[in-house]
N, C-alpha and C positions, 0 to 999 in steps of 0.2 A: 600851309607854312610853317605849323609848328615841329612836325615831325623834321621839316627839312632844315630847319633849326637846331636841330639838336634836341629839344625835348623830346620822353618819352611819351607819348600818347595813346590814352586809352577813349575810347569812344563808347560813350553810354545812352542807349536810348529807349524808347518804348513807341512801342506802334500797335495800332488800333484798324488798319487798314489791309485788306487782303494783299492786295494789288500794290502800293507802296511798299509791303516787303518782300515782295520777290524782286522787287525795281531793286532795291536796298540790299539784299543778296548780291545779284548780280555785282552791282557798284562797289563794294565794298573787298570783292574776291581781288580786284586791281589794286587796291590799299595797303600803304605798307604799313597804318598803326591797327592796336588793336581794338575789336571791339566785342561789346553785348547787348544785346537788343532784348526787350521784354515786348515781346509781342502779344499783347494783349488781346487778340481777336482768337488768339491761340487756346485763352483760358476756357473754364468751362463755364456754363451759361449761370453758375448758382454763383460761381464767385465775381463772374461782369455783373450778377445783379446786385450781390452784397456791397460791392463796390461803388454804383452807382445810388444806392441808398443810403451808405455812409457818406458820401459827398455833398446828398442833397441836404441830409441832417447838417455836417457840417457848416457846408452855406450859412443856411438857417439861423446856426447859433453865431456865426461870424457878422455875422447883419444885424446883429438884434446886439452888439459891438463887446463877444467876447472873444478877446485877441490872443485866447490861447496858442500854442506852438501847436501839439499837436493838432487841433481842430482846424487848424487855416491849414497843415502839410492835407487832411484829410481832406481840406476840402476842393485843395487843387488835384492830389498826388492818392489819394485812397489807397495805391496799389502799392505806394513806393517802399515796403521791407525788402523786399528781393533787392532794389536800385541802391537799400540804404547797406544792406549786407555786403552787395558786390563794390560799393565804396569803400565802407572797412578793411574788408581783403586787401583791396590796391595802398589803402593811402597813399592818396596822392598830395603833392605839394601843393597844388590846388584846383580847382572848377572852375570851371568857366560854364555857363548856361544861357541859355539863350529861349526857355518860352515859360511860361507861367508856372507849367508842375518844375519844371526844372529849377526854375526859382526858388518853390517852396522846399524841393528838393533839398538843394544848396543851402539853404538857413538851418534845415533841421541837422545837416551832414556841421557845418559851423558850430551848430547851437553844442551837440554831442564827442563832435570830435576834434573841435579845435580848427577845421582848415579852412582855409581863407577861401571867397570867391569872386569872382570878376562875375559880370552881367553882361550881356550882348543886347540890345534893345532892338528887336530885330522890327515892330512895331510897337505903335503908341498904345497900350494896352487897353489903359480906360477911355479910350476910344474909338475902340472897336465895334463898339455895338451902336452906332447914333452920334451924332453931336455934340451928346453932354454925356454926363455921368450919373444917369437917373435908373440909367439898364440894372438888372440884377448883376449883369456880367462884369461892367465896368466899376460897378460899385465892389465887386470882388477885386477885380484888377489894384483898383486904389488903397486898399486895405493892404495887399500883397507888395506894393511898391512901396509901403509909408514903411512897411515895416523892414524889407530888403534892401532897399537904396543907402538908407545909412551903415549899414553891416558890410556893404561892400567894399572890396578892397581897388576895385577900377568898375565904371561903368562906361558903354558906348554906348552908339544910336546909329542907327544904318543909316540916317539923314542929320542935315543940320538942323530941318526945324523940327524932328523930336527932339533932339538933343536939346534944342531952346527950351520946348515945352515944359517936357520932363525938368528944367530946371528952374521954371518959373511956377512949375505946378507944386511939385516937392520940393524944391528949395536943395534940390544935390547943388555941388557947384563942381565943374570939373568934365561934365560929361562932354564924352571925346569922342566925335561923328566919323564912322571907319565905311567905307562905304562897300558895297557888296559887288563889286566890280570886276573886272575878267583880267587877267593878261593880255598886255598890249598887241602879244605876237601868239596869240592863241588859234587864229585862225585869217585868211586869207579871203576874205569877202570874192564873190564871184561876179563877172561880168557876163550879163548876161544880154538877149538880146529879144526882142520882142515886147506883148507886151507886160504892165504895169503888173509884177505877184507880189503881195499884199504877206504876210505873217503875224498869226498872234498864238501862243503860245501860254498856256498854265497848265498846275498839278492835273485842275478839273476844270473842263468845259460847262460852262453854269451860267444861271441867271444873275442878271444884276452884276455884271461884266463890263458892261461897254459892248457886249457883242451885238446885242439889239439895234445899237446905235450902228455900227461898222457895216453889218447886212443889211439895212437900209437907205445906208448912204452909196454903196454898192449897188443898189437897183436904181440910182438917178445916175451913174458914171458910164459917158460914151466911150467905143473904142474897145481897146485889148485889155482885160486885166483879166486877174484872178486873184481867189480868197485861201489860202491856207490856214485852216486851225489845226491846233496840236494840245491833243492831253485827254483826259481819262473821261471819258463822257459817261457818266451814270443812263441809266437807262430810263431814268424818270424823268429828266431833260432831253432826253434821243428824240426822241418824236417831235416834241416843242419845235425846238430848234431846225430839223429835215422840213417838219410845216414851212416854217417862215422862210425857211433858203429857198426851197420851191415857192410859194405864193409871191417872192421877189420875184421869179426867172433865172433864179442863181446857181441852178443844183448843177449845170453843166459845167460853171466856173470856179465852184467852189471843194474844197476837199477837205476832209476830216480825217486827222491820222493821229495814230496813239500815243502816249507819253514815251516818250524814249530815257535812254541813261542820261542825265547832264553829261557827261563827258563828251555828248556827239549833237546837243542842243545848239552850241554857233555855225555846227560843220552842216544841218539843218537849215539856220537861221541865215544862213550866206547864201543859202541859194535865192533867195529873193531881194527884191525891192525895199521894200519899206516893213517897218516893225510898228505895229501899233498896239500903244499903249492908253487903253481905254477905262483907267481907272473913273469911277463915278463921283468922288468925292461925296457918295452919303453917309459917309463915316467922318469922325475926326481924324481916324487913323490914316483913311486914303488918304483925306488931303494932305496928310502931312507927311505921309510912307515916299520912299524911292525905289520901286520895285526892281525883283532882279530881271524883271522882264526886261524895260529900257533900259539900263544898263548892259545888256547882252545883247539889245539892237546897235548899241552905241559900239561896242567889241566887234559886231558883224559887221561893222561898215553900213547897216540900213539907213537911209532916211526915217525920216522918225514924225507920224502923225500920234501925237500925244494927249490926251485933256488937260485942260488948266488947272490942275491940283498945283497948293505950293511946290510939294515935290519936284514935281514934272517941269514944273515953271523957273524949277532954279537949276536943273539939268540943261535944258533950251536956254536959260540965260550964257552956259560955258561955253557956247558955241551954236547962237541965233541961228545960222545959218544951216544947220541940218534938219533942222524940221520946222512943223509949224502947231499951232497948240488951236483948240476950237472949245467951246465951253461943251460939259456934260450934256447932251442931250440935243444940242444943235446939228443935226444930222445935215442942213443945207454948209454950214460951215464944212462940215466934215469931208461931203461929197468935195465941195470946190477945193478943198486941197489938195485931195488928192486929183481930180479933173487935170488940175495945174501940170501937174508929174507926168499923169497920160501923155499931156499933149505938148509939154516942156522936156523932152530926155537928155536935154544939155543940165535943164536946172536941177533934175532927178539926180544927172551923174556929179553935180558940183556941193549938190547936197548929201550925199554920198561919200563924197571927201572930206569935208567938214567934220562928218561922224568918223574917220579914221582916223584925223590928225589928232580931233581930240581924246580919242581912246587911247593913241599912243603918247601924248603928251600930258592928259590931267585926268583922267575919268578912270584911271589901269589900276590895277590890283597891286603892280610895284609900289605905286607911291601909300597907297594905301598899307601895304605889307607892313612895310618900314617901320609906320606910327602904330600899327598895332603891335608887332615883334615890341619896340619899346614902351608900350604901355604896358606888355607883361611881362618883362625882364626887372623895369621897375616895379612890379609888385607882387612879385614872388616873393615870400620870407626869405631873410636871410640865412 
């Protein structure tokens, strides 16, 4: 939306996974903005080893209360020199960062070149590894945020719950929730005949994402139904999930599809009836966040089956009729909610209608975009 609003946009990124790099390349071909991507996986083994060693040593010194800026940057982005050179060449009016390495680079650029930066908190980073800050990763995130939040020209967060917790924990006032919602008219949901079709997606299909709950719940269902999983399936998990599906007698009812370009995700989702939002709430972040998937399900006109986290409960509060909540791990409750939709097609139709309505009126990018552009314009240097 920045490009459409008249800003001259350059996207600078860094990528570690070859399969994601190829998809990124395809996606960027269709975009009007400029981009530069540092593909770390294409660098030599020796360079990657040196970066890893540098990062570990820097983290150890940071956790010993050494808050030197260069050390902090090395702890998150030891390969930052290439990116800093690109930024110095472009000399942007403002940097918007979305990840912890991006925040570290933004601080460094701000200190050296005086370029202001905004932070978009996609996650509650001090709570990504467990329910407290005791882990090494959570402690490192806390140190970086303590350094960066006071310096940022603005801070947005991907859920009201993340905004509230960040404000409480770090004392930063005025953190603005901007949901990662989708355009209300981006896709028209497809009316289906036949059994209940359930859909789940993520960049990676893996353990501890609630899929075990979904598969076990499907094994208890009666009637006509199907389950579709979409995402990159790592070799290390492929046999495990296929064995679980087979053991529950679901092989003929389950499809596993490769990850597709984001531009096609809503078209794929709209082929189904129910979106599965299966966060386990096993970390503070997963409890607070509003995932892209649940918002995409709403925009695609799907009924929602969601685990009861603080973030997802807030989404269902906007339109209670569009779905149901269950406690993570409560397979019986998940199965009962899905069975209800198998048995009551009219109830399913109404749930999907609620989703379409709330997508058009409340949870849509058109509303979030206006607030986001206002924040950026207000924060730009005069």
